[in-house]
N, C-alpha and C positions, 0 to 999 in steps of 0.2 A: 102834455097831452095826455096823459095818464090819466089826470083829475077829471079833463074834461070829457074823457071817455067814461070814465065810472059814476060821475056825481050827477045824480038827478034832479037835487033841489037846486033850484037856481041863487037862492037866497045863500045857501052854504058855499056853494062856487065862488061867489062873490066875495066873501068872508074868506075864502083861501086865497082868492087872488090879491087882496090887500094885505096878507101875509107875506105873501109873495114880493110884492111891493116893497113894502117894509125889509123885508129880509136883502132885497136887491140893492137898497139903498144903506147897507150898512156901511162901506165907505164913508158915507158923509155924517152919519150920528156915532160913530164908535166913540168919538172922542166928548162927546156930549152928554151931560151927567145924567139926564132923563131919557133924552131920546135913542140911547147906547140900548137902556133897558128894554126898550121897546121893541128895538130892532133884533136884539140878541134874544129876547123871549120868542119873536117870531120864529125862528130858527127853531129854537125847542119845540113848540107847536107844530110846527109842521113834520118835526122828525116822527113826533107821536101820531099825527093825523097818517101819515104815510104807512105808518104799519098798521093801523086801523082798517085803513081804507084797504089794504092787502088781505086782511082779516075779512073784512065784508064781503069781498069778491071770491075769496077762498071757501067760504060758506055758501056760495051761492049754489055751488059744486052741487051740495047736499040738499037744494031748496030751502036752505034757510036764509030767509031776507033780514037783514039790519038797514034801517033806514039812516039817510046821511045824517040826519041831525043827532044821532046816538053815536055816530063815528065823532061827529065833533064835540060833543059833549065830553065823550070820554077822552080826547085828546085834551079840552080844556081842564078836565079832572088831573089826569095824570102830570100835566104840566104844573098846575099848582101844589100837587103832592112833589114833586121834585124840587120846586121853587122851596116849600116850606125844609125839605131835608137841606137843600144848600144853605140856608140863612141859620141854621144850628150851628152853634159854637162848635169849633171843629174837635173829633174825637183825639183823644188820649191816646194813642196806639202802644202796648206795652210788649217789646219783644224780647226776649232771652236767647242769645246766640252764645255755642260753645266754642271754643278757638283752644284747638292742641297745644300743649305747653306753653300756655299763658302765663305768664310770671305772676307769683302770688300777690305780688306789688300792684299788678295792673287789673286783678279779680275785681270783679264789680263796674269796671270802666263804664260810664253813662255817655251817652250819645244822643243829642235831639237834634232831629233832623226836619227841617221845614224846606217844601217844595213848592213849586208851581202857586205861588202865590196870585201873581197875575194883577199887582197893583195897577190900578186904572180907574176909568169910571164906573165901575162897579165894586170895585173893592179899594175903599181909602181908608184914611187915619184912623176912624174908630174901629175898623175889622183889626188893622195892624197893631193898635195899642193894646188891645185885648189879648193877640197874640204874644206880645212881648211879656204880658203881664202872665201868662199862661205859663208861660217858657221858665220865666225867672222864678217858678214856685216849684221847679223839677228836679235842682240841684245837679245841673249836668258839668260834667267834666268837659265837654267842649259841643258847641253848637255848629250842626252844619245848614249852609243854604244851597242847596242843591239847582239852583239857576230858575228862568222864567220868575224872577221876582217883581221884575217891573213888564207892564204891558200898554208902554205908550212914551211920549216923550217926556224926559226926565225932568224937565222944569216944571211940566203940569203937574207932576206928582212926588215932587222931592218931600214937601212937607209932608207927606203921608208915610214915609219911611222913616221919619225922623227919630222915631222911638227906640230904630234896630241899635242905637247909639247905648241904649239901656239892657241890652240882653247881657245877661250874667251868666257867667262859665267860669270854671278854675283855669282853664287854658286858652280861652278866646274863641271867638266866632269866625267862623271861614264861608267863602261863596266861590260858586263857580257860576259862570254864566251860561244861560240855557239858550235858545233858537230865538226866543222873542227878546231878549236884551239885543241881541244882534239885529234883528228887524226894526230896533228902534236907536240906534248908536251902542253900541255894548260899552266903547270906551266911556262916554259918558257916564253910562249906569256903574260900570266897576268904580270910576272915580266916588260918584256920589257915594256908594256904600263903603268906600276906602274911607272917606271923611266921614263915616260914622263909627270908626274905628272895627269897621269889619275887613277882615284880612281876606285879600282876592287870590284866589291859586290859580293862576291861569298858564297850564303847563308847566308848571313848577308844585315844589313840595315843601314842608319846614316839618323840623323834627322839634317835636315838643317833649320834654321832661315830666315824668310824675313819679313820684316815690322813687326816682333814681333810675328809671326806667324810660325807655326812648319808645317815643310813639312817632312815626311819620305819617304823615297827613298830606295828601297830593291831590291835585286838582288838573282836570284837561279841558281844553277848548270844546265846544259845540262845533260839528260840522257845517252848520249854518254861517260860521264866522270864518269859512273859506280855509281854515287849517286843519287838515288832519289830526284830530286827537290820538296824541302817542303817550300809552301809561309807562313807558321806558324812560322818557325824559325826566318826569319826576325821581324814578329809580335810581337813578343816577347820584342822586344826593347823599344816599345812604343807604344801605346794604345788610346794617347792622341792627336795624331796629326791633324792639321786641314786637311791634305790632304795625302793620302797615295798612293803613285805610287811604281807598281811592275814592275823589267825589266826580262824580261824571253825570252830569244832566242826564242823557241817554244810558239804559240800559244794555244798549246792545255790544257795548265793549267788554261786558264781563267774562267773555270767555277766552280774550285775549288778555285781559288781566288778571285771572286767575293762573295763568301759566308762568306769570311773573313774580309770583311771590307775596302777592296782596292777600291779607286775610279778609278785607271786608271791601266792598265797592256800596257806596250809598249812590242810588238815581230815583229820577221822577219821571217826569216828563208824560207819562200815558195818561195822567189822571184817572186809570182803571177803566178809561172809556166815558165816566162821570157819569153819564145818564142813558137808560136804554133807549134805542138798538144799539149804540155804540158801546155798550160793555160786552156786547158779543162780538160786534167787528171788529174791535180791538185786540182780540187773540188771535184774529189772522195776520195782523201787524206786527206784533210784537211777542217774541217767546216767551219775555217775561215781563208782565203787566201790571204786577201787584205782588205784595209782600215779601216773604225770605226764600231763597232759593240757595241751595247748596249747590254750587259749581267745582268739581274739584275739591281743592282745599280751602276753596274762600267762599265766602258769603256773600249774596247780593241781595240786598234791599231795596224794592221798589216803593217809594211813598207815592200814596194815590193822589197827592195834591193838597196843600194846606188851605189853598182858594180855590177858584173855577175860573176856566176861561169860557169867555162868551155868556151863554144862556147861566144866569144862577141858578141851576138845577143840579142836581145829585137823585139819581135812582138808580139803585144796582151798585152804588159806588158810595162812600162816606170823604168829606174833608177830613184831612187827618196831622195829627201832630206827632211825630216817632219819638218814642222814648226809649233807646234800645240799651241794653243791659249786657257787657261781653263779661263771659265767666270760661273758665278752664273746663275742658274735659275731664280733668283729673279729679274735679269735685263730684262730676256725675258717676264716677267709677267708684266712688268711696262707698 
């Protein structure tokens, strides 16, 4: 109704109505290779259009008139720019974190994190093959997949994730499901990645040995699975590990996990808002929405998403492959 009130040019209103129809038809189009792109992008264009039309009406207060066609043109230009950013190769985000009393044998521990790939109609085999090639050049001690890897029925996208079996790391590749795996049968997605030599951590942990030192890597379920994620379950496995790492798709567990002795929590889920104006709105829903945070004695890192959900658009955020290097604070003090 707001658009009907605000728009004066009939052809602009008709174009916006078409976008709305494509948006509403998203449930029918979301598994189609090409129509899904059209429907998803209608969402993105409408998001930009809504912001620009608000700006247009605000400027009227100061007797500044902006024509409807310029609002539409600006929305399309922003959409094209955001699409161009999303189609770029994911940025390798290098993060150095210091942990108190880290044994010398674990100094320089390298963790590669992938999150929110959303393998589906818009992200397929070519994209994933490229991600795997990039990761394999990073000399990781371990690789963590922190949920929302899949976004659709497993059978439709099984071939797209086949190259996960080629991921290289010294200690293994580990996965926790996100909310989107639960939307599309999490058991099937977990079985699919498990068959690719990826270790699934669902409310459990695994003790790894590196240079005769112990690393506990644990994972919790996503609330979308109907099971309350409990970081304490994994800690029951071992209380004497030199480093304790928690994989949780959602960052909201960080305060609780920090009180349990974890040194590092890796999360995703937020996409850092993905594109404007959601990059602003996300801050009101997630206290920790991107990057590194120190919570008590624990580090939390929130990956912005190695892929994108919905519109292949990024504006104000970027797709990322995170390379975390863990060092001791003793080295900083020297």
